[in-house]
Each structure stands twice: as C-alpha cells, then as structure tokens.
N, C-alpha and C positions, 0 to 999 in steps of 0.2 A: 417556528413557534413550538411545534410538537417535540422537536429535539430538545428544546430547553426544558420542557415539562419532564422529560425522562433522563436528563443529565447527559445528553450526547452532544452538547454544543461544542463546536470547535474541534471535535475529535476526528481524526482522519479515518477514511474508509477505503483508502487506496488499495489495500491488500485484498479487498473483496472483489476487485475487478478480475474477470476471468483471465487466468494465465499470469497474473501479476507476480505472485510469489515465485513462480518458475523463472520469470524474467529477472527479478531482483537477484535471485540466487545465481543465475548465469552471469549477470554483471559483476557480482561480488567476486566470483571465481576468475573471470577474465581480467578484471582490473587489479586483482590481488596477485595474480600469478604471471601476468604478461611482463615482458621486459620493459615496457614503457609505462610510466606512471599515468600519463594523460592519453586518452584515446578519443579520436574523432568518430563521427557517425560511420563513415566508410570503413575505418579500421575495425570498429565493433561489428559491423555487418560481415566483414571478411572473417573475423575470428569466430563469430557465432554462426555464420552460414545462413543467416536469415534475418528478417526484421522481427521485432518482439511481437508476442501474441497479444499483449494487452494494451499496446499503444502504437502510434504511428512511427515512432523512432526510439532508438535507445537513449538519446539525449532527453526525450520527453519522459521516459521512465525514470531516469536519474533525477530530473527536476522535481518529480513528484515524491521522491524519497530522499529528502535532505538529511535523514538520519544516517545514511550511508554514503551518499554521493554529493559532489559539487560539480557544477557545470561552469566552465571557464571559457572565455573567448580564446580560440585557437588560431593557428595560421590559416587554416582553410575552413573555418566555421567553428561551432562550439566543440569543446573537448570535455570529456567526462573523466573525473578522477574519484577513486575511492578515498574518502576522507582520511582513513587510517594510514594510507600510503602517501597521500599528498603531504600530510603533516610531518613526515619524516625529514622533510627539507633537503632531500638528496637530489633534487632536480628531476628532470624528465625520465631519466633512466636509473631510478633508484633500485634498491634491493627488493626482491619480491617478498611477499608476506609468507610466513611459515604456514604449512597446512593446518596446524592446530589453531592458528589465529583465524584463518579462513573459515574453519569449522565453527568457531565461536560466532563469527559474523552471520553465518548461515543459520545457526541455531537462534540467534537474536531475531532474524527475519521471520523464522518460523513461529517464534513466540509472539511477535507482533501480529502476525496473521491470525494466530489462534485467538488472541485477545480481541481483535476486531470481529472475528467470526462469532465469538461468544457474546459480545455486546449486541450484535445483530440478532442472535437467537433470543437473548433476553428481551430485546425490544419487541420482537414478534410475539413472544409468550405474554408480555405485558399487555399488548394490544388485544390478544385473544381473550385474556381475562377481563379486560375492560369491556370489550364488545359483548362477551357472553354474560357479563354482569348487567350491562345496560339493556340488552334486548328484552329480557323478561320484564324489566321495569317499564320499558317503553310500551310493551304489549299490554301491561296492566293499566297504564295510564290511558292508552288508546281505548281499551275496553271500557274503562270508567267514563271517558268522555262520550263514547257512543251510547252507552246506556243512559247517561245523563241527558243527552240530546233528545232521547225518545220521549 
C-alpha cells in the first residue's frame, strides 16, 4: 500500500541487496568473455572461484536480473547466458563480446543500481518529512484532547 502512495509499485529493488552489483558485474564479465555462451552453476563457480555474495547461486542472481541474463535448461541443470551474447545465434561457442560492449553493460548495471539507490533515498526523505510534519500535529491534537478532558 505505501509503495503505491509514493509511486514505487512494481519497481525492482534487486540491486539494493548487499553485494548484488558486484555479482552482476562479475556475471557480465564472465559470460561476455568466456569461450562458452551458456554456463552452468558449477562452471560459473569454477570461473569466479566462489558463490555469489548476494544470493545462494549464480543462477539465482541471473534469474533476478532479466535485464541482462536468461536462465535456460542445460544438460546438467540450469545454464545462464548473457542476453546480448545468446542472441547472436552463434551457438554455444560463439564469439566473445568486445571489451567496449562489456564496459557498456557494466555501466548500465551501475546506472540501474544508482537509480534504485536514489529511489530508496527519496522514499526515506519523504517518510522523514511526513513523520516530522505529523508528529507536531499529533502532539497538538493530544494536548488539546487532554486539556479538553480536564
């Protein structure tokens, strides 16, 4: 209900999870520069050396960011692909993306993160204004009721 009041209905907040931006950037780089277009969870763990900081798996990170990734059924479980690379139609071992293109995708992720952070800050400031505007009014009403009850 409160999100509707302030115009935040249906807007994603995924980038506000701790470590999410870093995980998305890591996935963009690996999936854009790896020799394979589609990578499963184990291959992503091997390439990145660890599990993501913001989720239980790399596939879960990809599922929460359809602006960059798609998760497809693979031979041994789900496989993740960077949309820009999957759509080249060159199969599983297509050409890697150019560093300039990867840079553009990373910049887009950073801009989305900044936008979500800014919306969060605006919402906090709005609530602060509302609360500080209402508290004195409530105090005045309470004082009036108390003096009236005497």
